[in-house]
C-alpha positions in Angstrom: 123.4 -50.2 -174.8 123.8 -54.0 -174.1 123.7 -56.3 -177.1 122.1 -59.7 -177.0 123.8 -62.6 -178.8 121.5 -65.0 -180.5 122.7 -68.5 -181.4 120.9 -70.2 -184.3 120.1 -73.9 -184.4 119.8 -76.2 -187.3 116.0 -76.1 -186.9 116.0 -72.3 -187.5 115.0 -71.0 -190.9 117.3 -68.0 -191.5 118.6 -67.2 -195.0 120.6 -64.1 -195.6 120.8 -61.0 -193.4 117.2 -59.9 -193.1 115.9 -59.2 -189.6 114.7 -62.3 -187.8 111.5 -63.0 -185.8 110.6 -65.9 -183.6 107.9 -68.6 -184.2 106.5 -70.3 -181.1 104.6 -73.6 -181.4 101.9 -74.0 -178.7 101.4 -77.7 -179.4 102.8 -79.5 -176.2 103.9 -82.6 -178.2 105.8 -80.6 -180.9 109.4 -81.5 -181.5 110.5 -77.9 -182.1 108.8 -75.4 -179.7 110.6 -72.2 -180.9 112.6 -71.2 -183.9 114.0 -68.2 -185.7 113.0 -67.2 -189.2 113.5 -64.2 -191.5 111.0 -64.8 -194.2 109.1 -61.5 -194.9 106.0 -63.5 -195.8 105.2 -65.1 -192.4 101.7 -64.3 -191.1 101.2 -66.9 -188.4 104.0 -67.1 -185.8 102.2 -69.8 -183.8 101.9 -72.6 -186.3 104.0 -75.8 -186.4 107.6 -76.0 -187.5 108.3 -77.6 -190.9 109.9 -80.6 -189.1 106.5 -81.0 -187.3 104.4 -80.8 -190.5 104.2 -77.0 -190.9 104.8 -75.1 -194.1 108.3 -74.2 -195.1 108.8 -70.4 -194.9 109.1 -68.7 -198.3 112.7 -67.3 -198.9 112.8 -63.8 -200.3 114.2 -64.0 -203.9 112.9 -67.6 -204.3 109.2 -66.9 -204.3 107.3 -69.7 -206.0 105.0 -67.2 -207.8 108.2 -65.7 -209.4 109.5 -69.1 -210.5 111.9 -69.6 -207.6 112.4 -72.8 -205.7 
């Protein structure tokens, strides 16, 4: 089996060692077109990146409804 190496950028939202998924912004004028994330709470993978005005992904263990920040 061949393994693929993924390099993360500063625009990626990966915290911890959970499996990652990719968000892809379809807006042609967006600054960030694709980024990695590992929040288990993502529902829409086509919305804008937080640097482009999108919501910041919720980090597991820091859920706002549990008092995390």
